[in-house]
C-alpha positions in Angstrom: -28.1 -42.6 -38.4 -28.4 -41.4 -34.5 -31.1 -43.6 -32.3 -31.6 -40.2 -30.1 -33.9 -38.5 -32.3 -37.4 -39.7 -33.7 -39.9 -37.9 -35.9 -43.9 -38.6 -35.4 -47.0 -37.2 -36.7 -49.8 -37.6 -34.0 -52.9 -36.5 -33.7 -52.8 -32.7 -32.9 -54.9 -32.4 -29.6 -52.7 -35.4 -27.9 -49.0 -34.1 -28.4 -49.3 -32.0 -25.4 -50.9 -35.1 -23.6 -48.0 -37.3 -24.8 -45.6 -34.3 -23.7 -46.9 -35.5 -20.2 -46.4 -39.1 -20.5 -42.6 -37.9 -21.9 -42.6 -36.7 -18.5 -43.6 -38.6 -16.2 -41.6 -41.2 -17.4 -38.8 -38.7 -16.3 -37.7 -37.1 -19.1 -37.6 -40.7 -21.9 -38.0 -37.8 -24.5 -38.3 -34.1 -25.7 -41.1 -33.1 -27.4 -40.7 -31.2 -29.8 -43.9 -30.1 -31.7 -42.9 -28.6 -35.5 -46.2 -28.6 -36.4 -49.4 -28.7 -34.5 -51.0 -27.9 -37.2 -50.3 -31.5 -38.9 -49.0 -32.9 -36.1 -45.4 -33.2 -37.1 -43.4 -33.4 -33.1 -39.7 -34.6 -33.1 -38.3 -36.2 -30.0 -35.0 -36.3 -29.0 -33.8 -38.9 -26.4 -30.2 -40.1 -25.8 -28.8 -43.2 -27.3 -29.1 -45.6 -24.2 -32.9 -44.4 -24.1 -34.3 -44.7 -27.2 -35.5 -48.4 -26.9 -36.8 -47.5 -23.7 -38.2 -44.6 -25.8 -39.5 -47.0 -28.3 -41.7 -49.4 -26.8 -43.9 -47.1 -25.1 -45.0 -45.1 -28.2 -45.9 -48.5 -29.0 -47.6 -49.3 -26.1 -50.0 -46.0 -26.5 -53.6 -45.7 -25.9 -53.0 -43.6 -29.3 -51.6 -44.2 -33.3 -48.2 -42.3 -33.0 -46.5 -43.1 -36.8 -42.7 -42.2 -36.5 -39.1 -43.6 -38.2 -36.1 -41.6 -37.9 -35.6 -38.7 -40.2 -37.9 -36.3 -41.5 -38.0 -37.6 -45.1 -39.5 -40.6 -44.6 -42.0 -39.9 -41.9 -43.3 -37.1 -45.0 -43.6 -39.3 -47.2 -46.2 -41.1 -45.2 -49.7 -40.4 -45.0 
């Protein structure tokens, strides 16, 4: 599996906030909202920035669930 994409679930109103954080970190990744109501999104990054992106997600002041593929994310409640 490629380390260039993460699927995430986040509290809906925080999606915009996360996008601004990514922009502030020189576009560590590009966030695409898939389903705002469900809080599902995808972040595309480069393999060399992947570990930095994961570190950032783990240190946010709000909860973000992430996985490498959409199917795994949809099975997480």
